C-alpha positions as CSV (number, residue, x, y, z in Angstrom):
1,X,-16.5,-22.8,34.5
2,X,-17.8,-25.9,36.2
3,X,-21.1,-25.8,38.0
4,X,-19.7,-26.4,41.5
5,X,-17.4,-23.4,40.9
6,X,-20.1,-20.9,40.2
7,X,-21.3,-18.2,42.6
8,X,-24.8,-17.3,41.4
9,X,-27.2,-16.4,44.2
10,X,-27.7,-12.8,45.3
11,X,-27.4,-13.7,48.9
12,X,-24.0,-15.4,48.4
13,X,-22.8,-12.2,46.6
14,X,-24.0,-10.1,49.5
15,X,-22.2,-12.3,52.0
16,X,-18.9,-11.8,50.2
17,X,-19.4,-8.1,49.9
18,X,-20.3,-7.8,53.6
19,X,-17.9,-10.2,55.3
20,X,-15.1,-10.5,52.7
21,X,-12.0,-8.5,51.9
22,X,-11.2,-6.6,48.7
23,X,-8.3,-5.8,46.5
24,X,-8.2,-3.9,43.2
25,X,-6.1,-2.8,40.3
26,X,-7.1,-0.4,37.4
27,X,-9.1,-3.0,35.5
28,X,-10.8,-5.2,38.1
29,X,-11.9,-5.3,41.8
30,X,-11.7,-8.6,43.6
31,X,-13.8,-9.4,46.7
32,X,-12.9,-12.6,48.4
33,X,-14.1,-14.5,51.4
34,X,-12.1,-17.6,52.6
35,X,-14.2,-20.5,53.9
36,X,-11.8,-23.2,55.1
37,X,-14.5,-26.0,55.2
38,X,-15.9,-25.2,51.8
39,X,-15.6,-28.1,49.3
40,X,-15.0,-25.8,46.3
41,X,-13.8,-22.4,45.3
42,X,-16.7,-20.5,43.9
43,X,-16.4,-17.5,41.5
44,X,-18.8,-14.8,40.4
45,X,-18.2,-12.1,37.8
46,X,-20.0,-8.7,37.7
47,X,-19.8,-6.3,34.8
48,X,-21.7,-3.1,35.0
49,X,-23.6,-1.4,32.1
50,X,-21.1,1.4,32.5
51,X,-18.4,-0.8,31.0
52,X,-20.1,-1.3,27.7
53,X,-23.0,-2.9,25.8
54,X,-24.2,-6.5,26.2
55,X,-21.7,-7.9,23.7
56,X,-18.7,-6.2,25.5
57,X,-20.0,-7.2,29.0
58,X,-20.6,-10.9,28.0
59,X,-17.1,-11.0,26.3
60,X,-15.4,-9.8,29.5
61,X,-17.5,-12.2,31.6
62,X,-16.6,-15.2,29.4
63,X,-12.9,-14.3,29.3
64,X,-12.7,-13.9,33.1
65,X,-14.4,-17.2,33.7
66,X,-12.2,-19.0,31.3
67,X,-9.0,-17.6,32.7
68,X,-10.0,-18.5,36.2
69,X,-11.0,-22.0,35.1
70,X,-7.6,-22.5,33.5
71,X,-5.8,-21.3,36.7
72,X,-8.1,-22.8,39.3
73,X,-5.5,-25.2,40.7
74,X,-3.2,-22.2,41.3
75,X,-5.7,-20.3,43.5
76,X,-5.1,-20.9,47.2
77,X,-7.8,-21.9,49.7
78,X,-11.5,-22.5,49.4
79,X,-14.2,-19.9,49.5
80,X,-15.8,-17.3,47.3
81,X,-14.4,-14.8,44.8
82,X,-16.1,-12.0,43.0
83,X,-14.5,-10.1,40.1
84,X,-15.9,-6.7,39.2
85,X,-14.8,-5.3,35.8
86,X,-14.0,-1.7,35.5
87,X,-14.2,0.4,32.2
88,X,-10.5,-0.1,31.1
89,X,-11.2,-3.9,30.9
90,X,-13.4,-3.3,27.9
91,X,-10.5,-2.5,25.6
92,X,-8.2,-5.3,26.7
93,X,-7.4,-8.6,24.9
94,X,-7.2,-12.0,26.4
95,X,-3.5,-11.8,27.4
96,X,-3.9,-8.4,29.1
97,X,-6.9,-9.6,31.0
98,X,-5.1,-12.7,32.1
99,X,-2.1,-10.7,33.4
100,X,-4.4,-8.3,35.2
101,X,-6.4,-11.1,36.9
102,X,-3.2,-13.0,38.0
103,X,-1.7,-9.8,39.3
104,X,-4.9,-9.1,41.3
105,X,-4.9,-12.6,42.8
106,X,-1.2,-12.3,43.7
107,X,-1.8,-8.9,45.3
108,X,-4.6,-10.4,47.4
109,X,-2.4,-13.3,48.4
110,X,-4.5,-15.9,46.8
111,X,-2.1,-17.2,44.1
112,X,0.1,-20.2,44.8
113,X,3.7,-20.1,43.7
114,X,4.6,-22.4,40.9
């Protein structure tokens, strides 16, 4: 993920949680806050210790960031996105996670049509 596309500060996460909207499926929860005058789309990923050990959590985090990086041009609008992984995400492979994330973005109305 490119540096300008990272959401890293706690205060930025809290703004998205407070003022944003959410959407969810069985594997992930998405919080999003559209900011029309923002120069970039910023993405944050949160994986709880309940999901698995450090190896599992980091694997999920890396996969989510890579999938979003590859589909960045398909995501509508500018603003902030936060993906929160749920327990079922731990047992999924790359393709299943990709389908789940794209489904979630489509459900939230953030995915452009091809």
